PyMOL commands that place a pseudoatom at each C-alpha (Angstrom):
pseudoatom trace, name=CA, resn=MET, resi=1, chain=A, elem=C, hetatm=0, pos=[-15.221, -31.945, 7.427]
pseudoatom trace, name=CA, resn=PHE, resi=2, chain=A, elem=C, hetatm=0, pos=[-13.443, -28.751, 5.847]
pseudoatom trace, name=CA, resn=GLN, resi=3, chain=A, elem=C, hetatm=0, pos=[-12.660, -26.222, 8.683]
pseudoatom trace, name=CA, resn=PRO, resi=4, chain=A, elem=C, hetatm=0, pos=[-11.676, -22.731, 7.579]
pseudoatom trace, name=CA, resn=ILE, resi=5, chain=A, elem=C, hetatm=0, pos=[-8.105, -21.613, 8.975]
pseudoatom trace, name=CA, resn=PRO, resi=6, chain=A, elem=C, hetatm=0, pos=[-8.517, -18.877, 11.681]
pseudoatom trace, name=CA, resn=ASP, resi=7, chain=A, elem=C, hetatm=0, pos=[-8.028, -15.054, 10.566]
pseudoatom trace, name=CA, resn=LEU, resi=8, chain=A, elem=C, hetatm=0, pos=[-4.803, -14.923, 13.039]
pseudoatom trace, name=CA, resn=ASP, resi=9, chain=A, elem=C, hetatm=0, pos=[-3.527, -18.068, 11.690]
pseudoatom trace, name=CA, resn=TYR, resi=10, chain=A, elem=C, hetatm=0, pos=[-3.771, -17.383, 8.218]
pseudoatom trace, name=CA, resn=PHE, resi=11, chain=A, elem=C, hetatm=0, pos=[-1.914, -14.130, 8.741]
pseudoatom trace, name=CA, resn=ARG, resi=12, chain=A, elem=C, hetatm=0, pos=[0.684, -15.611, 10.449]
pseudoatom trace, name=CA, resn=LEU, resi=13, chain=A, elem=C, hetatm=0, pos=[1.112, -18.160, 7.538]
pseudoatom trace, name=CA, resn=LEU, resi=14, chain=A, elem=C, hetatm=0, pos=[1.237, -14.959, 4.882]
pseudoatom trace, name=CA, resn=ILE, resi=15, chain=A, elem=C, hetatm=0, pos=[3.917, -13.439, 6.752]
pseudoatom trace, name=CA, resn=SER, resi=16, chain=A, elem=C, hetatm=0, pos=[5.855, -16.292, 7.719]
pseudoatom trace, name=CA, resn=ASP, resi=17, chain=A, elem=C, hetatm=0, pos=[9.005, -15.884, 5.039]
pseudoatom trace, name=CA, resn=ASP, resi=18, chain=A, elem=C, hetatm=0, pos=[10.400, -12.344, 4.584]
pseudoatom trace, name=CA, resn=ARG, resi=19, chain=A, elem=C, hetatm=0, pos=[11.252, -13.737, 0.956]
pseudoatom trace, name=CA, resn=SER, resi=20, chain=A, elem=C, hetatm=0, pos=[7.650, -14.683, -0.374]
pseudoatom trace, name=CA, resn=ILE, resi=21, chain=A, elem=C, hetatm=0, pos=[5.214, -12.409, 1.738]
pseudoatom trace, name=CA, resn=PRO, resi=22, chain=A, elem=C, hetatm=0, pos=[2.610, -11.876, -0.674]
pseudoatom trace, name=CA, resn=LEU, resi=23, chain=A, elem=C, hetatm=0, pos=[2.251, -8.163, 0.059]
pseudoatom trace, name=CA, resn=LEU, resi=24, chain=A, elem=C, hetatm=0, pos=[-1.451, -7.760, -1.582]
pseudoatom trace, name=CA, resn=GLU, resi=25, chain=A, elem=C, hetatm=0, pos=[-2.875, -10.818, 0.143]
pseudoatom trace, name=CA, resn=ALA, resi=26, chain=A, elem=C, hetatm=0, pos=[-1.632, -9.927, 3.815]
pseudoatom trace, name=CA, resn=ALA, resi=27, chain=A, elem=C, hetatm=0, pos=[-2.844, -5.984, 3.482]
pseudoatom trace, name=CA, resn=ALA, resi=28, chain=A, elem=C, hetatm=0, pos=[-5.672, -7.025, 2.092]
pseudoatom trace, name=CA, resn=SER, resi=29, chain=A, elem=C, hetatm=0, pos=[-6.688, -9.600, 5.051]
pseudoatom trace, name=CA, resn=ILE, resi=30, chain=A, elem=C, hetatm=0, pos=[-5.987, -6.487, 7.273]
pseudoatom trace, name=CA, resn=GLY, resi=31, chain=A, elem=C, hetatm=0, pos=[-9.645, -6.000, 6.421]
pseudoatom trace, name=CA, resn=VAL, resi=32, chain=A, elem=C, hetatm=0, pos=[-11.236, -8.889, 8.551]
pseudoatom trace, name=CA, resn=ILE, resi=33, chain=A, elem=C, hetatm=0, pos=[-10.291, -6.666, 11.818]
pseudoatom trace, name=CA, resn=ALA, resi=34, chain=A, elem=C, hetatm=0, pos=[-13.195, -4.517, 11.322]
pseudoatom trace, name=CA, resn=TYR, resi=35, chain=A, elem=C, hetatm=0, pos=[-15.047, -6.371, 8.481]
pseudoatom trace, name=CA, resn=PRO, resi=36, chain=A, elem=C, hetatm=0, pos=[-15.064, -9.963, 9.657]
pseudoatom trace, name=CA, resn=ALA, resi=37, chain=A, elem=C, hetatm=0, pos=[-17.208, -11.117, 6.759]
pseudoatom trace, name=CA, resn=PHE, resi=38, chain=A, elem=C, hetatm=0, pos=[-15.638, -9.386, 3.830]
pseudoatom trace, name=CA, resn=ASP, resi=39, chain=A, elem=C, hetatm=0, pos=[-14.715, -11.162, 0.655]
pseudoatom trace, name=CA, resn=LEU, resi=40, chain=A, elem=C, hetatm=0, pos=[-10.859, -11.273, 0.556]
pseudoatom trace, name=CA, resn=GLN, resi=41, chain=A, elem=C, hetatm=0, pos=[-10.491, -13.775, -2.780]
pseudoatom trace, name=CA, resn=GLY, resi=42, chain=A, elem=C, hetatm=0, pos=[-13.346, -11.238, -4.392]
pseudoatom trace, name=CA, resn=THR, resi=43, chain=A, elem=C, hetatm=0, pos=[-11.224, -8.167, -3.322]
pseudoatom trace, name=CA, resn=LEU, resi=44, chain=A, elem=C, hetatm=0, pos=[-7.952, -9.995, -4.661]
pseudoatom trace, name=CA, resn=GLY, resi=45, chain=A, elem=C, hetatm=0, pos=[-9.918, -10.656, -7.772]
pseudoatom trace, name=CA, resn=ALA, resi=46, chain=A, elem=C, hetatm=0, pos=[-11.324, -7.130, -8.649]
pseudoatom trace, name=CA, resn=ILE, resi=47, chain=A, elem=C, hetatm=0, pos=[-7.519, -5.992, -8.028]
pseudoatom trace, name=CA, resn=ASP, resi=48, chain=A, elem=C, hetatm=0, pos=[-6.411, -8.166, -10.937]
pseudoatom trace, name=CA, resn=GLY, resi=49, chain=A, elem=C, hetatm=0, pos=[-9.315, -6.897, -12.916]
pseudoatom trace, name=CA, resn=LEU, resi=50, chain=A, elem=C, hetatm=0, pos=[-8.592, -3.223, -12.710]
pseudoatom trace, name=CA, resn=ALA, resi=51, chain=A, elem=C, hetatm=0, pos=[-4.809, -4.109, -13.198]
pseudoatom trace, name=CA, resn=GLY, resi=52, chain=A, elem=C, hetatm=0, pos=[-5.691, -5.791, -16.512]
pseudoatom trace, name=CA, resn=ARG, resi=53, chain=A, elem=C, hetatm=0, pos=[-7.702, -2.815, -17.698]
pseudoatom trace, name=CA, resn=MET, resi=54, chain=A, elem=C, hetatm=0, pos=[-4.562, -0.397, -16.846]
pseudoatom trace, name=CA, resn=ALA, resi=55, chain=A, elem=C, hetatm=0, pos=[-2.296, -2.740, -18.836]
pseudoatom trace, name=CA, resn=GLU, resi=56, chain=A, elem=C, hetatm=0, pos=[-4.808, -2.752, -21.679]
pseudoatom trace, name=CA, resn=GLN, resi=57, chain=A, elem=C, hetatm=0, pos=[-4.581, 1.422, -21.290]
pseudoatom trace, name=CA, resn=CYS, resi=58, chain=A, elem=C, hetatm=0, pos=[-0.823, 0.906, -21.477]
pseudoatom trace, name=CA, resn=ARG, resi=59, chain=A, elem=C, hetatm=0, pos=[-0.400, -1.862, -24.254]
pseudoatom trace, name=CA, resn=GLY, resi=60, chain=A, elem=C, hetatm=0, pos=[1.554, -0.565, -27.112]
pseudoatom trace, name=CA, resn=VAL, resi=61, chain=A, elem=C, hetatm=0, pos=[3.201, 2.304, -24.867]
pseudoatom trace, name=CA, resn=SER, resi=62, chain=A, elem=C, hetatm=0, pos=[6.996, 1.344, -25.083]
pseudoatom trace, name=CA, resn=ASN, resi=63, chain=A, elem=C, hetatm=0, pos=[8.443, 4.444, -23.437]
pseudoatom trace, name=CA, resn=GLU, resi=64, chain=A, elem=C, hetatm=0, pos=[8.236, 3.825, -19.704]
pseudoatom trace, name=CA, resn=THR, resi=65, chain=A, elem=C, hetatm=0, pos=[8.109, 7.488, -18.926]
pseudoatom trace, name=CA, resn=ALA, resi=66, chain=A, elem=C, hetatm=0, pos=[4.955, 7.641, -20.842]
pseudoatom trace, name=CA, resn=ARG, resi=67, chain=A, elem=C, hetatm=0, pos=[3.506, 4.543, -19.681]
pseudoatom trace, name=CA, resn=LEU, resi=68, chain=A, elem=C, hetatm=0, pos=[4.140, 5.661, -16.053]
pseudoatom trace, name=CA, resn=GLN, resi=69, chain=A, elem=C, hetatm=0, pos=[2.189, 8.865, -16.980]
pseudoatom trace, name=CA, resn=LYS, resi=70, chain=A, elem=C, hetatm=0, pos=[-0.515, 6.765, -18.595]
pseudoatom trace, name=CA, resn=ALA, resi=71, chain=A, elem=C, hetatm=0, pos=[-1.119, 4.749, -15.778]
pseudoatom trace, name=CA, resn=LEU, resi=72, chain=A, elem=C, hetatm=0, pos=[-1.343, 7.261, -13.163]
pseudoatom trace, name=CA, resn=ARG, resi=73, chain=A, elem=C, hetatm=0, pos=[-4.027, 9.150, -15.317]
pseudoatom trace, name=CA, resn=PHE, resi=74, chain=A, elem=C, hetatm=0, pos=[-5.780, 5.751, -15.342]
pseudoatom trace, name=CA, resn=PHE, resi=75, chain=A, elem=C, hetatm=0, pos=[-5.481, 5.365, -11.847]
pseudoatom trace, name=CA, resn=TYR, resi=76, chain=A, elem=C, hetatm=0, pos=[-5.925, 8.844, -10.638]
pseudoatom trace, name=CA, resn=ASP, resi=77, chain=A, elem=C, hetatm=0, pos=[-8.444, 10.316, -13.182]
pseudoatom trace, name=CA, resn=THR, resi=78, chain=A, elem=C, hetatm=0, pos=[-10.480, 7.102, -14.950]
pseudoatom trace, name=CA, resn=LEU, resi=79, chain=A, elem=C, hetatm=0, pos=[-10.603, 5.054, -11.556]
pseudoatom trace, name=CA, resn=GLY, resi=80, chain=A, elem=C, hetatm=0, pos=[-10.951, 8.106, -9.675]
pseudoatom trace, name=CA, resn=PHE, resi=81, chain=A, elem=C, hetatm=0, pos=[-8.617, 7.134, -6.671]
pseudoatom trace, name=CA, resn=ALA, resi=82, chain=A, elem=C, hetatm=0, pos=[-7.514, 10.093, -4.428]
pseudoatom trace, name=CA, resn=GLY, resi=83, chain=A, elem=C, hetatm=0, pos=[-6.414, 11.188, -0.861]
pseudoatom trace, name=CA, resn=ASN, resi=84, chain=A, elem=C, hetatm=0, pos=[-9.152, 11.270, 1.512]
pseudoatom trace, name=CA, resn=ALA, resi=85, chain=A, elem=C, hetatm=0, pos=[-8.271, 14.878, 2.671]
pseudoatom trace, name=CA, resn=GLN, resi=86, chain=A, elem=C, hetatm=0, pos=[-11.733, 15.405, 4.225]
pseudoatom trace, name=CA, resn=ASP, resi=87, chain=A, elem=C, hetatm=0, pos=[-11.418, 12.415, 6.823]
pseudoatom trace, name=CA, resn=TYR, resi=88, chain=A, elem=C, hetatm=0, pos=[-7.673, 11.165, 6.599]
pseudoatom trace, name=CA, resn=TYR, resi=89, chain=A, elem=C, hetatm=0, pos=[-8.120, 9.118, 9.697]
pseudoatom trace, name=CA, resn=GLU, resi=90, chain=A, elem=C, hetatm=0, pos=[-11.264, 7.437, 8.873]
pseudoatom trace, name=CA, resn=PRO, resi=91, chain=A, elem=C, hetatm=0, pos=[-10.162, 3.965, 9.708]
pseudoatom trace, name=CA, resn=ASP, resi=92, chain=A, elem=C, hetatm=0, pos=[-11.388, 2.486, 6.282]
pseudoatom trace, name=CA, resn=ASN, resi=93, chain=A, elem=C, hetatm=0, pos=[-8.704, 4.608, 4.467]
pseudoatom trace, name=CA, resn=SER, resi=94, chain=A, elem=C, hetatm=0, pos=[-6.694, 1.381, 5.848]
pseudoatom trace, name=CA, resn=TYR, resi=95, chain=A, elem=C, hetatm=0, pos=[-8.371, -1.269, 4.702]
pseudoatom trace, name=CA, resn=LEU, resi=96, chain=A, elem=C, hetatm=0, pos=[-7.923, -2.156, 0.850]
pseudoatom trace, name=CA, resn=HIS, resi=97, chain=A, elem=C, hetatm=0, pos=[-11.345, -3.520, 0.079]
pseudoatom trace, name=CA, resn=ARG, resi=98, chain=A, elem=C, hetatm=0, pos=[-12.835, 0.180, 1.324]
pseudoatom trace, name=CA, resn=VAL, resi=99, chain=A, elem=C, hetatm=0, pos=[-10.424, 1.925, -0.493]
pseudoatom trace, name=CA, resn=LEU, resi=100, chain=A, elem=C, hetatm=0, pos=[-11.662, -0.120, -3.532]
pseudoatom trace, name=CA, resn=GLU, resi=101, chain=A, elem=C, hetatm=0, pos=[-15.331, 0.549, -2.787]
pseudoatom trace, name=CA, resn=THR, resi=102, chain=A, elem=C, hetatm=0, pos=[-14.913, 3.825, -1.606]
pseudoatom trace, name=CA, resn=ARG, resi=103, chain=A, elem=C, hetatm=0, pos=[-11.665, 5.393, -4.088]
pseudoatom trace, name=CA, resn=ARG, resi=104, chain=A, elem=C, hetatm=0, pos=[-10.218, 7.119, -1.324]
pseudoatom trace, name=CA, resn=GLY, resi=105, chain=A, elem=C, hetatm=0, pos=[-7.388, 6.164, 0.915]
pseudoatom trace, name=CA, resn=ILE, resi=106, chain=A, elem=C, hetatm=0, pos=[-4.232, 7.395, 2.602]
pseudoatom trace, name=CA, resn=PRO, resi=107, chain=A, elem=C, hetatm=0, pos=[-0.796, 7.185, 1.018]
pseudoatom trace, name=CA, resn=ILE, resi=108, chain=A, elem=C, hetatm=0, pos=[0.289, 3.843, 2.069]
pseudoatom trace, name=CA, resn=THR, resi=109, chain=A, elem=C, hetatm=0, pos=[-2.910, 1.790, 0.789]
pseudoatom trace, name=CA, resn=LEU, resi=110, chain=A, elem=C, hetatm=0, pos=[-2.660, 4.115, -2.230]
pseudoatom trace, name=CA, resn=ALA, resi=111, chain=A, elem=C, hetatm=0, pos=[1.001, 3.089, -2.816]
pseudoatom trace, name=CA, resn=VAL, resi=112, chain=A, elem=C, hetatm=0, pos=[-0.027, -0.691, -2.230]
pseudoatom trace, name=CA, resn=LEU, resi=113, chain=A, elem=C, hetatm=0, pos=[-2.622, -0.594, -4.821]
pseudoatom trace, name=CA, resn=PHE, resi=114, chain=A, elem=C, hetatm=0, pos=[-0.955, 1.430, -7.477]
pseudoatom trace, name=CA, resn=ALA, resi=115, chain=A, elem=C, hetatm=0, pos=[1.862, -0.805, -7.280]
pseudoatom trace, name=CA, resn=GLU, resi=116, chain=A, elem=C, hetatm=0, pos=[0.126, -3.913, -7.548]
pseudoatom trace, name=CA, resn=LEU, resi=117, chain=A, elem=C, hetatm=0, pos=[-1.790, -2.567, -10.519]
pseudoatom trace, name=CA, resn=ALA, resi=118, chain=A, elem=C, hetatm=0, pos=[1.047, -1.009, -12.652]
pseudoatom trace, name=CA, resn=ARG, resi=119, chain=A, elem=C, hetatm=0, pos=[3.023, -4.546, -12.043]
pseudoatom trace, name=CA, resn=PRO, resi=120, chain=A, elem=C, hetatm=0, pos=[1.421, -6.210, -15.260]
pseudoatom trace, name=CA, resn=SER, resi=121, chain=A, elem=C, hetatm=0, pos=[1.583, -3.064, -17.194]
pseudoatom trace, name=CA, resn=GLY, resi=122, chain=A, elem=C, hetatm=0, pos=[5.486, -3.499, -17.147]
pseudoatom trace, name=CA, resn=LEU, resi=123, chain=A, elem=C, hetatm=0, pos=[6.554, -0.803, -14.468]
pseudoatom trace, name=CA, resn=ASP, resi=124, chain=A, elem=C, hetatm=0, pos=[8.941, -1.543, -11.792]
pseudoatom trace, name=CA, resn=VAL, resi=125, chain=A, elem=C, hetatm=0, pos=[7.079, 0.480, -9.023]
pseudoatom trace, name=CA, resn=GLU, resi=126, chain=A, elem=C, hetatm=0, pos=[7.870, 0.004, -5.232]
pseudoatom trace, name=CA, resn=GLY, resi=127, chain=A, elem=C, hetatm=0, pos=[6.758, 1.852, -1.948]
pseudoatom trace, name=CA, resn=VAL, resi=128, chain=A, elem=C, hetatm=0, pos=[9.104, 4.123, -0.169]
pseudoatom trace, name=CA, resn=ALA, resi=129, chain=A, elem=C, hetatm=0, pos=[8.603, 4.407, 3.740]
pseudoatom trace, name=CA, resn=PHE, resi=130, chain=A, elem=C, hetatm=0, pos=[9.567, 8.098, 3.918]
pseudoatom trace, name=CA, resn=PRO, resi=131, chain=A, elem=C, hetatm=0, pos=[9.385, 9.622, 7.265]
pseudoatom trace, name=CA, resn=GLY, resi=132, chain=A, elem=C, hetatm=0, pos=[5.389, 10.858, 8.004]
pseudoatom trace, name=CA, resn=HIS, resi=133, chain=A, elem=C, hetatm=0, pos=[3.855, 10.482, 4.168]
pseudoatom trace, name=CA, resn=PHE, resi=134, chain=A, elem=C, hetatm=0, pos=[4.588, 7.369, 2.437]
pseudoatom trace, name=CA, resn=LEU, resi=135, chain=A, elem=C, hetatm=0, pos=[5.875, 7.585, -1.424]
pseudoatom trace, name=CA, resn=ILE, resi=136, chain=A, elem=C, hetatm=0, pos=[6.253, 5.236, -4.303]
pseudoatom trace, name=CA, resn=ARG, resi=137, chain=A, elem=C, hetatm=0, pos=[9.153, 5.087, -6.818]
pseudoatom trace, name=CA, resn=ALA, resi=138, chain=A, elem=C, hetatm=0, pos=[9.150, 4.201, -9.802]
pseudoatom trace, name=CA, resn=ASN, resi=139, chain=A, elem=C, hetatm=0, pos=[12.445, 2.667, -11.710]
pseudoatom trace, name=CA, resn=LEU, resi=140, chain=A, elem=C, hetatm=0, pos=[12.611, 3.597, -15.252]
pseudoatom trace, name=CA, resn=HIS, resi=141, chain=A, elem=C, hetatm=0, pos=[15.339, 1.576, -16.691]
pseudoatom trace, name=CA, resn=GLY, resi=142, chain=A, elem=C, hetatm=0, pos=[16.051, 4.121, -19.020]
pseudoatom trace, name=CA, resn=GLY, resi=143, chain=A, elem=C, hetatm=0, pos=[15.192, 7.221, -17.294]
pseudoatom trace, name=CA, resn=GLY, resi=144, chain=A, elem=C, hetatm=0, pos=[16.373, 7.013, -13.563]
pseudoatom trace, name=CA, resn=LEU, resi=145, chain=A, elem=C, hetatm=0, pos=[13.883, 7.064, -10.751]
pseudoatom trace, name=CA, resn=VAL, resi=146, chain=A, elem=C, hetatm=0, pos=[10.482, 9.030, -10.454]
pseudoatom trace, name=CA, resn=VAL, resi=147, chain=A, elem=C, hetatm=0, pos=[9.578, 9.470, -6.595]
pseudoatom trace, name=CA, resn=ILE, resi=148, chain=A, elem=C, hetatm=0, pos=[5.457, 10.459, -6.631]
pseudoatom trace, name=CA, resn=ASP, resi=149, chain=A, elem=C, hetatm=0, pos=[3.247, 11.286, -3.666]
pseudoatom trace, name=CA, resn=PRO, resi=150, chain=A, elem=C, hetatm=0, pos=[0.467, 8.572, -4.070]
pseudoatom trace, name=CA, resn=PHE, resi=151, chain=A, elem=C, hetatm=0, pos=[-2.242, 10.776, -1.972]
pseudoatom trace, name=CA, resn=THR, resi=152, chain=A, elem=C, hetatm=0, pos=[-1.699, 13.270, -5.180]
pseudoatom trace, name=CA, resn=GLY, resi=153, chain=A, elem=C, hetatm=0, pos=[-0.609, 11.116, -7.747]
pseudoatom trace, name=CA, resn=LEU, resi=154, chain=A, elem=C, hetatm=0, pos=[2.292, 13.741, -8.572]
pseudoatom trace, name=CA, resn=GLY, resi=155, chain=A, elem=C, hetatm=0, pos=[5.586, 13.774, -9.104]
pseudoatom trace, name=CA, resn=LEU, resi=156, chain=A, elem=C, hetatm=0, pos=[8.067, 14.845, -6.753]
pseudoatom trace, name=CA, resn=ASP, resi=157, chain=A, elem=C, hetatm=0, pos=[11.052, 17.148, -7.897]
pseudoatom trace, name=CA, resn=GLY, resi=158, chain=A, elem=C, hetatm=0, pos=[14.466, 16.852, -5.583]
pseudoatom trace, name=CA, resn=ASP, resi=159, chain=A, elem=C, hetatm=0, pos=[14.030, 20.427, -3.979]
pseudoatom trace, name=CA, resn=GLU, resi=160, chain=A, elem=C, hetatm=0, pos=[10.577, 19.037, -2.633]
pseudoatom trace, name=CA, resn=LEU, resi=161, chain=A, elem=C, hetatm=0, pos=[11.869, 15.807, -1.579]
pseudoatom trace, name=CA, resn=ASP, resi=162, chain=A, elem=C, hetatm=0, pos=[14.992, 17.998, -0.076]
pseudoatom trace, name=CA, resn=ARG, resi=163, chain=A, elem=C, hetatm=0, pos=[12.396, 20.085, 1.639]
pseudoatom trace, name=CA, resn=ARG, resi=164, chain=A, elem=C, hetatm=0, pos=[10.553, 17.144, 3.127]
pseudoatom trace, name=CA, resn=ALA, resi=165, chain=A, elem=C, hetatm=0, pos=[13.805, 15.356, 4.315]
pseudoatom trace, name=CA, resn=ALA, resi=166, chain=A, elem=C, hetatm=0, pos=[15.244, 18.648, 6.207]
pseudoatom trace, name=CA, resn=PRO, resi=167, chain=A, elem=C, hetatm=0, pos=[13.304, 17.916, 9.367]
pseudoatom trace, name=CA, resn=HIS, resi=168, chain=A, elem=C, hetatm=0, pos=[14.505, 14.523, 9.660]
pseudoatom trace, name=CA, resn=GLY, resi=169, chain=A, elem=C, hetatm=0, pos=[18.286, 15.613, 9.262]
pseudoatom trace, name=CA, resn=VAL, resi=170, chain=A, elem=C, hetatm=0, pos=[18.946, 13.142, 6.814]
pseudoatom trace, name=CA, resn=PRO, resi=171, chain=A, elem=C, hetatm=0, pos=[19.603, 13.522, 2.732]
pseudoatom trace, name=CA, resn=ALA, resi=172, chain=A, elem=C, hetatm=0, pos=[16.414, 12.721, 0.932]
pseudoatom trace, name=CA, resn=GLY, resi=173, chain=A, elem=C, hetatm=0, pos=[18.187, 10.294, -1.108]
pseudoatom trace, name=CA, resn=ARG, resi=174, chain=A, elem=C, hetatm=0, pos=[18.847, 7.974, 2.161]
pseudoatom trace, name=CA, resn=LEU, resi=175, chain=A, elem=C, hetatm=0, pos=[15.123, 7.809, 2.453]
pseudoatom trace, name=CA, resn=LEU, resi=176, chain=A, elem=C, hetatm=0, pos=[14.047, 6.690, -0.826]
pseudoatom trace, name=CA, resn=ARG, resi=177, chain=A, elem=C, hetatm=0, pos=[14.923, 3.153, -0.290]
pseudoatom trace, name=CA, resn=PRO, resi=178, chain=A, elem=C, hetatm=0, pos=[12.335, 0.489, -1.129]
pseudoatom trace, name=CA, resn=ALA, resi=179, chain=A, elem=C, hetatm=0, pos=[10.104, -0.777, 1.989]
pseudoatom trace, name=CA, resn=SER, resi=180, chain=A, elem=C, hetatm=0, pos=[9.929, -4.118, 2.525]
pseudoatom trace, name=CA, resn=ALA, resi=181, chain=A, elem=C, hetatm=0, pos=[6.713, -6.224, 2.848]
pseudoatom trace, name=CA, resn=ARG, resi=182, chain=A, elem=C, hetatm=0, pos=[7.103, -6.819, 6.279]
pseudoatom trace, name=CA, resn=HIS, resi=183, chain=A, elem=C, hetatm=0, pos=[7.576, -3.182, 7.080]
pseudoatom trace, name=CA, resn=ILE, resi=184, chain=A, elem=C, hetatm=0, pos=[4.589, -1.740, 4.976]
pseudoatom trace, name=CA, resn=LEU, resi=185, chain=A, elem=C, hetatm=0, pos=[2.408, -4.287, 6.833]
pseudoatom trace, name=CA, resn=ILE, resi=186, chain=A, elem=C, hetatm=0, pos=[3.610, -2.867, 10.253]
pseudoatom trace, name=CA, resn=ARG, resi=187, chain=A, elem=C, hetatm=0, pos=[3.255, 0.614, 9.027]
pseudoatom trace, name=CA, resn=MET, resi=188, chain=A, elem=C, hetatm=0, pos=[-0.294, 0.112, 7.738]
pseudoatom trace, name=CA, resn=LEU, resi=189, chain=A, elem=C, hetatm=0, pos=[-1.055, -1.771, 11.104]
pseudoatom trace, name=CA, resn=ASN, resi=190, chain=A, elem=C, hetatm=0, pos=[0.540, 1.390, 13.434]
pseudoatom trace, name=CA, resn=ASN, resi=191, chain=A, elem=C, hetatm=0, pos=[-1.803, 3.764, 11.266]
pseudoatom trace, name=CA, resn=LEU, resi=192, chain=A, elem=C, hetatm=0, pos=[-4.810, 1.832, 12.652]
pseudoatom trace, name=CA, resn=HIS, resi=193, chain=A, elem=C, hetatm=0, pos=[-3.427, 1.337, 16.179]
pseudoatom trace, name=CA, resn=LEU, resi=194, chain=A, elem=C, hetatm=0, pos=[-3.137, 5.252, 16.186]
pseudoatom trace, name=CA, resn=VAL, resi=195, chain=A, elem=C, hetatm=0, pos=[-6.779, 5.536, 15.087]
pseudoatom trace, name=CA, resn=TYR, resi=196, chain=A, elem=C, hetatm=0, pos=[-8.513, 2.890, 17.120]
pseudoatom trace, name=CA, resn=ALA, resi=197, chain=A, elem=C, hetatm=0, pos=[-6.203, 4.005, 20.334]
pseudoatom trace, name=CA, resn=GLN, resi=198, chain=A, elem=C, hetatm=0, pos=[-7.690, 7.423, 19.791]
pseudoatom trace, name=CA, resn=GLN, resi=199, chain=A, elem=C, hetatm=0, pos=[-11.472, 6.197, 19.548]
pseudoatom trace, name=CA, resn=GLY, resi=200, chain=A, elem=C, hetatm=0, pos=[-11.133, 4.120, 22.023]
pseudoatom trace, name=CA, resn=ARG, resi=201, chain=A, elem=C, hetatm=0, pos=[-11.794, 0.755, 20.241]
pseudoatom trace, name=CA, resn=GLY, resi=202, chain=A, elem=C, hetatm=0, pos=[-10.279, -1.919, 22.388]
pseudoatom trace, name=CA, resn=ASP, resi=203, chain=A, elem=C, hetatm=0, pos=[-12.179, -4.710, 20.575]
pseudoatom trace, name=CA, resn=LEU, resi=204, chain=A, elem=C, hetatm=0, pos=[-10.299, -3.530, 17.447]
pseudoatom trace, name=CA, resn=LEU, resi=205, chain=A, elem=C, hetatm=0, pos=[-7.342, -2.561, 19.097]
pseudoatom trace, name=CA, resn=ALA, resi=206, chain=A, elem=C, hetatm=0, pos=[-6.398, -5.943, 20.379]
pseudoatom trace, name=CA, resn=GLN, resi=207, chain=A, elem=C, hetatm=0, pos=[-6.568, -7.272, 17.057]
pseudoatom trace, name=CA, resn=VAL, resi=208, chain=A, elem=C, hetatm=0, pos=[-4.403, -4.968, 15.356]
pseudoatom trace, name=CA, resn=GLY, resi=209, chain=A, elem=C, hetatm=0, pos=[-2.178, -5.579, 18.083]
pseudoatom trace, name=CA, resn=GLU, resi=210, chain=A, elem=C, hetatm=0, pos=[-1.846, -9.254, 17.587]
pseudoatom trace, name=CA, resn=ARG, resi=211, chain=A, elem=C, hetatm=0, pos=[-0.950, -8.810, 13.887]
pseudoatom trace, name=CA, resn=LEU, resi=212, chain=A, elem=C, hetatm=0, pos=[1.694, -6.226, 14.912]
pseudoatom trace, name=CA, resn=ARG, resi=213, chain=A, elem=C, hetatm=0, pos=[3.237, -8.700, 17.756]
pseudoatom trace, name=CA, resn=LEU, resi=214, chain=A, elem=C, hetatm=0, pos=[3.632, -11.581, 14.788]
pseudoatom trace, name=CA, resn=LEU, resi=215, chain=A, elem=C, hetatm=0, pos=[5.122, -8.963, 12.516]
pseudoatom trace, name=CA, resn=GLN, resi=216, chain=A, elem=C, hetatm=0, pos=[7.466, -8.193, 15.095]
pseudoatom trace, name=CA, resn=SER, resi=217, chain=A, elem=C, hetatm=0, pos=[8.158, -11.213, 16.633]
pseudoatom trace, name=CA, resn=ASP, resi=218, chain=A, elem=C, hetatm=0, pos=[11.776, -12.480, 16.592]
pseudoatom trace, name=CA, resn=GLY, resi=219, chain=A, elem=C, hetatm=0, pos=[10.217, -15.915, 14.766]
pseudoatom trace, name=CA, resn=SER, resi=220, chain=A, elem=C, hetatm=0, pos=[9.058, -13.774, 11.940]
pseudoatom trace, name=CA, resn=ALA, resi=221, chain=A, elem=C, hetatm=0, pos=[11.158, -11.107, 11.503]
pseudoatom trace, name=CA, resn=ARG, resi=222, chain=A, elem=C, hetatm=0, pos=[14.050, -12.765, 9.225]
for i in range(1, 222): cmd.bond("trace and resi %d" % i, "trace and resi %d" % (i + 1))
show_as sticks, trace
zoom trace
């Protein structure tokens, strides 16, 4: 008889090889921590559907800059995604299936979703683990690099990036490297760890901690 794989074992399997971590699936699977019965495959299917709609909007736009602008308008204006400024520390902001439902999230979850939706449109979008505030970078092969704040959907110029980098004593350019899938997952889970520790939710904190240990263990980090 078929026996479903336990949630933690499934997560361990997803992150077992740095060269092929399916970021979207691994990030979405975190939702089982607070929502044990949520439909992971349904969530992935819904994201695929939105990616197809974005690709349709961008079809025929050959200029990468114009295509990026259209993709951003579709994500933030048409679909209505936005940063949850009213309740930034709501745990649901870190669960992709809930962000998909509420259209509200924090920078890192909005970045993961936008990058996934933009890929079928031919856009090269990556997450950037900027200190304190996750960013996204779009690599425009004919027009350089565009850095975007996923919380607002607005582009950031050099002066603004320098201002944000100044407290860290490092040039902005050194903080704009693409984040690995493992780093993104660790950062997502660290956000939840902070929130649940403040709320005193030991049961959920333990599940977050189990996944962090897997990501940070010597056996997984390659």
